[in-house]
C-alpha positions as semicolon CSV with decimal commas, in nm:
position;residue;x (nm);y (nm);z (nm)
1;M;-10,683;-5,699;18,543
2;P;-10,674;-5,330;18,442
3;F;-10,962;-5,099;18,530
4;P;-11,198;-4,999;18,250
5;Q;-11,092;-4,679;18,080
6;L;-11,438;-4,528;18,106
7;T;-11,581;-4,313;18,381
8;V;-11,955;-4,252;18,415
9;Y;-12,090;-3,942;18,587
10;R;-12,463;-3,902;18,648
11;H;-12,652;-3,590;18,747
12;D;-13,028;-3,623;18,808
13;R;-13,288;-3,351;18,799
14;R;-13,639;-3,480;18,869
15;N;-13,712;-3,739;18,599
16;R;-13,420;-3,631;18,376
17;A;-13,056;-3,741;18,392
18;L;-12,739;-3,610;18,239
19;I;-12,485;-3,886;18,191
20;T;-12,133;-3,769;18,113
21;L;-11,898;-4,036;17,985
22;T;-11,521;-3,987;17,999
23;G;-11,266;-4,208;17,827
24;E;-11,308;-4,485;17,572
25;I;-11,616;-4,686;17,485
26;D;-11,525;-5,026;17,346
27;L;-11,599;-5,394;17,394
28;E;-11,449;-5,385;17,744
29;T;-11,621;-5,069;17,869
30;A;-11,958;-5,082;17,688
31;P;-12,114;-5,305;17,958
32;L;-12,039;-5,039;18,223
33;M;-12,210;-4,774;18,011
34;R;-12,502;-5,005;17,936
35;A;-12,552;-5,074;18,308
36;A;-12,544;-4,703;18,392
37;L;-12,808;-4,626;18,131
38;A;-13,025;-4,918;18,248
39;Q;-12,999;-4,792;18,606
40;C;-13,155;-4,464;18,496
41;L;-13,466;-4,649;18,379
42;S;-13,474;-4,855;18,699
43;D;-13,467;-4,530;18,896
44;G;-13,765;-4,387;18,705
45;I;-13,565;-4,156;18,479
46;R;-13,737;-4,118;18,142
47;T;-13,525;-3,848;17,976
48;V;-13,157;-3,924;17,943
49;D;-12,904;-3,690;17,788
50;V;-12,561;-3,842;17,726
51;D;-12,272;-3,596;17,701
52;L;-11,990;-3,750;17,502
53;T;-11,762;-3,444;17,493
54;P;-11,485;-3,613;17,700
55;V;-11,507;-3,944;17,510
56;T;-11,192;-4,004;17,308
57;F;-11,302;-4,322;17,126
58;C;-11,619;-4,520;17,061
59;D;-11,647;-4,835;16,850
60;C;-11,944;-5,037;16,726
61;S;-11,989;-5,207;17,064
62;G;-12,060;-4,860;17,204
63;L;-12,306;-4,795;16,923
64;N;-12,477;-5,126;17,002
65;A;-12,508;-5,030;17,370
66;F;-12,654;-4,689;17,278
67;L;-12,905;-4,846;17,038
68;Y;-13,012;-5,098;17,304
69;A;-13,049;-4,822;17,565
70;T;-13,248;-4,609;17,320
71;Q;-13,482;-4,899;17,247
72;K;-13,539;-4,971;17,617
73;T;-13,589;-4,602;17,695
74;T;-13,840;-4,565;17,413
75;E;-14,028;-4,877;17,531
76;A;-14,050;-4,715;17,877
77;G;-14,199;-4,400;17,723
78;G;-13,881;-4,195;17,744
79;I;-13,609;-4,051;17,526
80;L;-13,233;-4,089;17,514
81;Q;-13,017;-3,851;17,314
82;L;-12,644;-3,831;17,259
83;H;-12,465;-3,497;17,257
84;H;-12,121;-3,411;17,115
85;P;-12,016;-3,756;16,990
86;P;-11,646;-3,812;16,917
87;P;-11,539;-3,833;16,549
88;T;-11,518;-4,214;16,563
89;L;-11,882;-4,241;16,672
90;E;-11,994;-3,973;16,426
91;R;-11,839;-4,180;16,148
92;I;-12,011;-4,499;16,265
93;L;-12,345;-4,315;16,295
94;D;-12,300;-4,178;15,943
95;L;-12,215;-4,519;15,798
96;T;-12,506;-4,694;15,970
97;G;-12,765;-4,419;15,928
98;C;-12,839;-4,405;16,301
99;E;-12,794;-4,028;16,346
100;L;-13,163;-3,950;16,393
101;L;-13,212;-4,243;16,630
102;L;-12,943;-4,129;16,869
103;L;-12,872;-3,765;16,803
104;G;-13,230;-3,651;16,756
105;P;-13,364;-3,407;16,499
106;P;-13,153;-3,123;16,362
107;V;-13,140;-2,818;16,589
108;G;-13,398;-2,627;16,383
109;Q;-13,650;-2,911;16,429
110;L;-13,634;-2,957;16,805
111;S;-13,965;-3,025;16,971
112;P;-14,078;-2,789;17,248
113;P;-13,995;-2,878;17,609
114;P;-14,257;-3,083;17,797
115;G;-14,541;-2,865;17,923
116;D;-14,511;-2,611;17,643
117;V;-14,824;-2,583;17,434
118;P;-14,754;-2,533;17,066
119;A;-14,927;-2,244;16,896
120;P;-15,217;-2,351;16,677
121;A;-15,133;-2,381;16,312
122;V;-15,260;-2,091;16,105
123;Q;-15,422;-2,200;15,782
124;P;-15,408;-1,949;15,496
125;P;-15,747;-1,859;15,352
126;P;-15,837;-2,040;15,031
127;P;-15,760;-1,844;14,715
128;R;-16,058;-1,662;14,564
129;S;-16,107;-1,572;14,203
130;T;-16,334;-1,275;14,275
131;P;-16,360;-1,067;14,591
132;L;-16,676;-1,095;14,799
133;V;-16,690;-0,718;14,841
134;A;-16,589;-0,472;14,574
135;A;-16,315;-0,243;14,693
136;G;-16,457;0,085;14,820
137;S;-16,821;0,012;14,738
138;G;-16,930;-0,197;15,039
139;D;-17,164;-0,396;14,811
140;A;-17,146;-0,775;14,788
141;R;-17,125;-0,929;14,444
């Protein structure tokens, strides 16, 4: 029996993990990937980034494994995001409409890192038909 053509590398940093997958993700190798992602949750990891740069192929069984892992991560209060998917996976994501589930928001809409406090929203003043103070006079109308 040949070895799976997928290698999984994991690098942890506190409660965040970077998973780098190398090779092909298909019906034969998807269970290995699924187990690696599940192990992150078992180890208390709640933020998982998956680097797919070295992946040469991914079919719908890979998509299914990513969707399952995303669901389980979300249920555990975490987030899983894919980075640099291969063209085959990009095409499947486009056809199925799963881009936002797995790839996250567009770069311009990224949420701030945990611990950052967003600036309060500034509300513009309501439009006024007449000024409260006449220009230069100091008298109220």
